[in-house]
N, C-alpha and C positions, 0 to 999 in steps of 0.2 A: 568438460559437462552437456550435453549436447541436450535442445531441446528436441522431446520429442512432438511432431508433427504432426496429427495422426493422420491419414490418407483418404480424398472423398471416398465416398462408397455408393453403393447403389440404396434408389430410394422407395426398396420393393417390401416396406412395412405392413404389415397390414390395415387394411384400410381405418378399423375399429381404434386401434393406434394411434395413428396418425389422430383423429379427429381428435378422440383425450390430449394428445400429445397440445393440439393448437389451442384447447379449452383452457389448459394450462397455460399455454404462453400468454393468452389470453387475460386470467387470471395475475397472472403473473405483472401483466403491463400496467392495469388498472391499482394492484394495488404498492406499485413502485412511484406514480404518483402520486401517490400519496405521502408521500415521507416525503419533508421538502426540509433543508437543514442552508439556515445563512450563513455566511462567516462575515459580521459586523464590514463597514467597510476601514480602512488600518488607519493611525488616526494622523496622515499624512502622508503625499505623494515626496518617499522617499529620495525620488528616480531625480526630480525636480529640486531636491533640495542638492543632489549630489550625481550629478547629470552622466557621472563617468557609472554609474550601476542603472545608467536606461541600456546597455543592447545585453547587460547581466540577467533582463529578468525573461522567468520563462513560467510557464503555464502548468499548473500541476492540478489533479485533482485527488480534492477530496472525499474518503470515502465513507466517513459517520457511520458506520457499523453499531446499529443497536437494537437490540434483542427481540429476535420472531423468530416464524417461523418459514422463511425460505423454502422456493421450493429448485426440484434442478430448472426448471426453467427459469431463476430469477440469479440474479447477479444477490454475492452473498460471501460471510468470511463464517465460515466453520460450520458454514449447511451439506446439503447436498447436490452430490455435480449430475449433470450426464452423462454421464457414463453408460458406454455401449451395452449390451443386456454379454454378450460375447465377446467381449476384449475383454484377457486379465488385469483382475487389481493390482496391484503393484508393494510389493512386500519389501522391508528391507533386511539385509541380511549381515548388514558391519558389525561387528562390535555386542552380540547382544548373548547374552548368559544362552537360554533357552530356542528356539524356535526361530524362523523370520515374522517378523513382524508385519502385521498390514499398516502402511502409512495413511494415512489422516486425510482431510481435507482438508486446507485454509484456507485458502480463497478463490472463486468463481469467478468470470468479471464476462458480459456480452458488451462483444464495442460498441452498439446499442446505450450505452452506458458508460460506456469509457471510452470511446474515441479515441482519446489520446495512445491507446495502444498498437495501434501502427500493424497487424494482423501480419503476417505472410498469406501471401494465396490471396485464394476466396476464405480462409480459414476469419473464424467471430466471434470466438470461446478462447477463453484462455484458464488454465486450471491447474494450481495450486496445491502438491500434497509435498507432506514432509512428514519423518521420521519424528513422532512423540519423546523425542532420545538425544543427550547432545552426545556425538561422539566426538573422537578425535580425532585428527590431531586438532583444529581450530573448534572442538567442543561446541558446535551447533551440530542444528538438524541438519539430516541428509533431506534433498531437496529435488523435486520433481516438477516438472512443467507438463501441461500439455496444451497444443492451438489447434482446437476443434472448427469445423464449423454444421454450426448445430443441426440445422435440416437435414444435415447425412443419419443423425442418431437416434434414427426409432424405434427403437426396445430398451427405457435404463433397467442400467440394474438398478436391483429393487430394491435389494441386500450388498450392503459392499460389507467385508469383515470388516470386524471392530481391531483393532491396537489390543494386542496381550501384553504392552506392558509401556507407560506414558509418565515423564517425571512432569514433577509438577511444574506449571504456566505454561504447557506446550499444547492443551486442550484447547481448542479454540467456542465460546459456547455459537450455537447460530443466531446468527447477525443480518438484519434486513439492509439493504444501504441504502443513503439518499448522497449520490453524485454529486458533486459539487466542484465548479471548475473558476480556481481562484491562483493568481498572477502570486509569486513569491521570486525569492531577490536570493542569491549565497548565503547562509554559512559562516560570520567574518575571518572564518579561517581559510577560508575559499577566498579571499580579495588579497590583494598585493601588500605590501607592506606600507605602499604611500596612501592609500586608501584608506586601509584597519589605523591609522594615523587620522586623516580627516575625519576617522569617524569618532575616535577616543575627542576628539577637540570642541568639549566644550561653547566654546566662541564659534564655532564656524556654523553649530546651529543655532545662535542666539541670532549670528549675522543672518542668518537666514530668516528670522522670525519665527520661527516653530517652537509653540510654547509643550514642555514636556516638565514633568514633574521636578522637581528639586532632587527629589531623589539621589536622578541618576546624574546630575550636574559630577560626580568626581569621576562616571565609567561610563560618560553618553554611550558608550559602543554596544551596552546591556540596551539599553533601549531598540537601538536598529537588530540585536539580536533576540529578546522578548518579541518585540510589535511586529515587527519588521520583514525578519529577513523570510527563513523556508518555512512553512505552515507546520505545525506538529499533525502531530497521530497519522495514522493508518494511510497512504497516499498511493498514486501513481505517476509514473512520471514528477518533471521537477525536481528541484536541489534535494542534496542528500542531507539529512542531518548528521553533524558530528558532536563527536564526546571523548571516549578514549583515546581516540587515534586521531593523529593527524590527518585531512584531507589528501589522498592519490590517487590518481589518476590508473583504469581501470582498461587493458586493452585484449582483446580476445585471443586462445589462445588456437586460435583455428587463423587466424585470414588479418591478425594484428589492427582492426581498425581498435577504435575508440570503441567502451563500453556506452552504454545509458541507465541512468537510474530505471529501474521496469518497476519495483511495489516496497516502500518501508511499508514493513510491517509494524508496528509500535504498543509497546508495554499500555498506555495513556495516550487519549483524546488531547489532552496538554495538560502541564501543571498549570500551578494555582497562577505562578508569577508569569504566566503568559493564558491567562485569562483570559484576556482580549479577543483570542479566536476562538475562545468558545460562540457556538452558532448564536444569531439571535433567540431564535423559537425558544431556547434551551436557558441560555440566562439566567431567567427567574426563577428555574429552582436550579441552575447545577447545584452540588454538594461537592464540597474539597476532600477527602478521605485521603488524610497520611500528603496532605500537598499532592492532591490526584482530584484533579474538576473529575476525569471521569471512564470508567476501564470495559470500556461493553461485553466486549470479545471474553473478558478474560484471561489475557494472554499477559507472562511477567518474563519478558526475555533480556538479556545478558542484562551487564549494566548501563553501558549507558543507554538502554528502555526502549532503543530503536537497531531493528534488523534488514539490509536492502537485498533485495535482487538485481541485482544488474543485467542485463542483459545486449548482445553486438546486429543490430536493425542493417548487418549485412547478412548473417547466415542466422540469426539466431541461437546462437550460442548463449546458454549461458552460465553466471557462477552460479557457486555457489551462498549458504546467505555469510554476510558481511556485517562486520561491525563489534 
């Protein structure tokens, strides 16, 4: 599946429309800086205890979606897109009993908020849409990606069409974002057997003088998985979470290059057993609901609670949703 890279267009839109757009951009920027979420420091520097992990560290951007009223000029989950008024909307025509169904906005990410995006050319905006229904053979939503140059969109589509049908869990509520860069390490399934055994050796942790809860004594590798490995929730880049399937390398169908994690779509911000990842600003008010600390966008995806998008950094091909 090829990512859509919408070409640059002229900037001859009406001056009034451009003025409104700039005012909205300013308002969006002001709103964005007032939203801050800070992940607590990890309880230990795991790379200092297990030096073989050091070169495996990756930076990810946690998105921290929270209910709000984003505009097309904001990064968002489930919010309105900066979609050109003269560009046809996208529809899904696969496996629907009735007419084709309009795609639904899932995420809009500006590079100014998420520098890890690495867009092609002069584009500075990523838009993700999907059909909010599972389709065979993978039983995942059909997904489309667009890279845009935001400044080239002078007239925004005011009323996109609404999906004619949607399965439970695939319609995100509009959320504003509080992007935050954190360091993370691979899921334990990504590590070689020798390193997995080291992480599972209680004496190795004790020898390093690490103080961790005795409840982890029987399986200290769970301490690594819960508190030190990949960050939970919606995020860009970094290490993907794994659950129902073992990790496998993914390669571009066009150029055979190794693909990189682009976006993790999650059913929740984190689970109770990973409560240490709840932002400092919400630790005192975080509410546990059926083992889920929070689920602001209202998404419920797959048995593994996560879906991933991968992309090719060479030709910008992207995969469908995985997990």
